[in-house]
C-alpha positions in Angstrom: -101.9 55.6 238.7 -98.3 55.4 237.5 -96.6 54.3 234.3 -93.5 53.0 236.0 -93.0 49.3 235.4 -89.6 48.8 237.1 -86.8 50.8 238.6 -83.7 50.3 240.7 -82.5 52.5 243.5 -79.9 52.8 246.3 -80.7 54.0 249.8 -84.1 55.1 250.9 -87.1 53.4 249.3 -88.8 55.8 246.9 -92.1 57.3 248.1 -94.1 55.1 245.7 -92.5 51.9 247.1 -91.7 50.5 243.7 -88.4 49.1 242.5 -85.5 46.9 243.4 -83.0 48.1 246.0 -79.4 47.7 245.1 -76.3 47.9 247.1 -73.9 50.7 246.2 -71.3 50.4 243.4 -73.1 47.9 241.3 -72.0 47.5 237.7 -74.1 49.1 234.9 -75.2 45.7 233.7 -76.8 45.0 237.2 -78.5 48.4 237.2 -79.9 47.8 233.7 -81.2 44.3 234.6 -82.7 45.4 238.0 -84.3 48.5 236.4 -86.0 46.5 233.7 -83.8 48.1 231.0 -81.9 45.0 229.9 -83.3 45.0 226.4 -81.6 45.2 223.0 -82.4 47.6 220.1 -83.0 45.8 216.9 -83.1 47.3 213.4 -85.1 46.4 210.4 -86.1 47.8 207.0 -89.1 50.1 206.9 -91.2 51.2 204.0 -92.7 54.7 204.3 -95.7 56.0 202.4 -96.0 59.8 202.1 -99.4 61.6 202.3 -99.3 62.4 198.6 -99.2 58.6 197.8 -95.6 58.6 196.5 -93.4 55.9 197.9 -90.4 57.0 199.9 -87.9 54.3 200.2 -85.2 54.8 202.9 -81.6 54.6 201.8 
């Protein structure tokens, strides 16, 4: 069993047969999309509770 969901490659198909084959010299945006890495990081406020029950509020 594998944990790979998506990859992109150039040239010979990987031994596992997974992924999307790309032609050489593709822009980074194409690689990210074809490799399943075209996501965005989002930020949000988080509240932490320490083990000694004191609240720790991030700056």
